[in-house]
N, C-alpha and C positions, 0 to 999 in steps of 0.2 A: 309254459312256455307252448308255442304256436303249433300247428299242425306241421307246419315247414322245418320247424325247428328240431322236433321231435323225431321228421322223418332221417333230417339229417342227420341227427346223432345216432338214429338204427343203421345210416347207410356206414358209419364209421366201425359200427361195432359188426356189421356185416365183412366188412373189408380186411378187419383183422382176423377175423374167422376163414375169412379165403386163405389167407396168406399160412394160419396156422395146417387147415386142412390142406393145402397143397404142398407144404414143408415135411407134413408129417410120414416118417419112411415103413415101409408094409401094404399090406392089401387091407389094415382094420382098423378105424379107429378104436384106442383102445384106451389111450392117455386120460383118467378122470379128468385132469385138469381138461383137456380138450373138451370134453362130452360136455361138461360142467358148461363153458364158455359156450358150446352147440344151443345149448337148453336153454341160459338163461337170452343167449340172444332172441331165439324162438318165443320166448316168456315176454320178453318185453314189445316183440310185435304186436301180440295179442293182450298186452295189458296197456300197454302206453298210445300207439300206433294206430289199430285198426280204427278203432270208432271214430279217430279224430278224422280219417281221409275216407273215410264209408261214404260221406255228402259230396265229395268232389270226384271219388276213382271208384265207385263200387263197382263199375265192368272188371276190374283188376283185379278186387278182394278174391274171386274162386282160383286163380293161379296162384296167387299167394299163398293164401291160408293154407292150399293142399303142401305147399312147400315149407311152408315153415312146420307146420305139423310134424311134415315127414322128416324133418331135421331133431323134434322134441322127441317124436319116438323113436329114431336112431340112436337120439342121447344117452337113452335109458339101460344101453348096453352096447358092448361091441359090436360095431357094424362095419361093413366094407368103406372103405375111403369116397367109390364111386359112387354109392347111394346116394353118399354129401354131395359131391360137385355137381350131382344130377338139379339135388336139390336147388343149390346156388344160382346154378346154373339159371332156375326158371326164376329165381328170384331178381339175379341181374339184369332179365330182357324186360321184368315189368320196371323195375326200381324208376328207370329215367321217363316213364310214361308217368307215374304221381306225381314225381315231381314237377312236370310239365305243366299238371291241372292242378295242382296245387299251389304251383306259383301264377296262375291265369285265375283263380279259383274265390279269389277275393271279391262278395258281391255285395255292393250297396243295400244297404237297410230297404226294404223297399217303402218305408213308411216317409223314408226322406227323398225332398226336393230335391233333384240330380243338378248340379251347376255345368255349365258346358265351359269345360275349362280353358285355358289357352293352347293345350297341346291338340284339346279337340276342332278348335278354330284352327292351329296351323296343318291340319290333316287336311280341312273343310278347303282352307284356299289353296293348299296341292292341288284337289282334285280338281279344283275348279279351272286348274291350267290346265290339268292334264285330261278329264272325265267330267267334264261338264254335266252330265245328267248321273252321275254316280254323287257329285260332290251335295246337287238339289234331295236325293235322296236320304243323303248324308244328314246334313243337316236339318234335313224333315223331321227326321227321327230322333235327332237330339233334341229339339225343340216341342214333338210328341210327350217326352218320356217326361219331361218337367210337369208335365199336367198330372197331376196324382188322382186324380177322381174320372178319368177314363173310365168307361164300362167294359172296352174291351181294348188290349192293345197289340192287337192283330196286324194295323196299318204300321206304326214303327218298326213291328217282328221283318216284314215284308218290305220296308225301305229301306233297313240294314242290309237284308240280303241281297237286295238289288245293288245296293250301296257295292256291295265287295264284287259282289257277278261281273258288276259291269268294270272295273279296275281292273279284275283278272281276266277278262275278255280283251282288255286293251290291252297288258303288259305281255299277258302268254297265250296267242293266239292260236287254237285248238292242233292247228296244221302243224306250230310249230314245236308243241309239248308232244305230239306223237312222235317226233324226233328223237325226245332227249333220251339218253344211254340207260337202259333198263323200263323205259316207260312200258307197262302193262295194261289192257286194258281192262279195270274192275269191272265183278261181275254186277249185271242186271243196270248198267250204266250205257248212256249214248257216245260220250267220248271223257276226256280228259276229267277229274273231279276235282272240287276246288284244293285237295290238300294236294294234288298232281302239279295244278298252275303256281301253285306258293313256290312248292319244291323248283320247278323250271325257275321262276324270278329272283329265288335266291341261289340257287347254281349259277346263273348267268351270272351275276356279283360276285361270283368266287365264293359263298357260301356253304359250300358244298359239305361241308366237315362241320360246320356250328350246329350243334344241340338244340340249344336252346330256341333256333327259329323252325328246326323239324315238330318241337315238341308244340311248338304255337300253331302251326299247321293240323297238326293231327286234332288239338281242341276246336278247332274251327272245324276243321272236315267232320267231326261228329254233332257239332251241335248243330252249325248254321251249314253246313254241308248237305245232313241229311233234313232241316229244315226246310232245303230250298228242293230237295227231290219232291216234298208233300206239305206246300208252300202255309198250311194251316199245324201241322203236325205238333209244336211247342204247344199251341194254345188248345189244340185238342184236350193232348194230355191231363192241361192244368183246369182249374173252374176257371171263370173272368175275375178280376180283380188282381188280388194282392199276389197274389200266385203267377197267375198270369205274367202280371209285370216283370214278378221276379223274374224267370225264365227270359224274359224279353230282355232285363237288364244286364244279364251274364251275357248273350246273344251281342248287345253292342260292347261289352268288354271284350269278347274275344277278338270281334271285328275290327275294334280298334287298334290292340295287337300285333294284328296282322297288316291292318296300312300303315302300321308304322313302320313295317320290318319291311315290307314290300315297295314302301314308296320312298325309301331309304332315307327315312326324317333324322335329323341331326338329333345329340343328345343332348 
C-alpha cells in the first residue's frame, strides 16, 4: 500500500476509536476491548505510517508522536476519558495537514527528463492572457528543468517563484487581501503572504470551506513562500546537482497545483 492509502486506513481506525471513546460512559476508559483498540491504533501509526509520512510531513511528526505515544500509554491501564480526547484532538488537527502533503508529494525521479505536459501548456496559455511576465517565467522554468545536466537549478527555482508571485499579486492585490475577514499580518512579514493571497482568491470563488485548496495553499506557503523570502534558501540547503534539482522539482509540482486552483482551470 502507498503512504496515502495507509494514512487513509489509519484515519478510518481513528474515526472508530473516536466514536467508541465518545460513547463510553463514565469518566474512565476501562473496557479491555476499547483499550485494545486504542493500543492497536497507536501501534498501527508507529508500525505502518510514521516512516512513510516522514519524507513528506516531517514537521507534523512531533505532535503526532506525542499524541499516539500518549494513547499507547493510556491504553495500558484504566485512565481518564478526557486524556484520550485530548490526544485524539491533537491528532485530528494534524491529520488533514499530512493528508494534503501526501497528496502533493509525488516527486519525479531527478534522473528522469521531465516532459512539459498538456496541463502545463494550458496553464501557460492561461497565464499569457492574464499575466504575460508570469507566463514567461513559468515556461522558462519548465524548459530549464528538462535539462538534467545543469550545474545549478537556482534559475528555474526563482522563475517558478516569480511566476506564482506575479500571478498572486495580479489576482489578490495587497490592499484587497488585508480587508479579508480574519486577516492578520503574520510575524516577520511586510504584508499578505502567498498562503493568505491564495486563500483570498479561493474565497472569492466561493471555495471558503474547501479543504483540498487550503492544504495546497499551506504546502506552497511552506515550500515556495519560504523560498520567496530568501531567494536561495532551497539551493543553499542542498548541494548542487540532483539534490538541488529534486528540491526545485517539488517547487514545480506545488506551483502547478496552486496555479491550477487559483486560475480555475477546468478538469
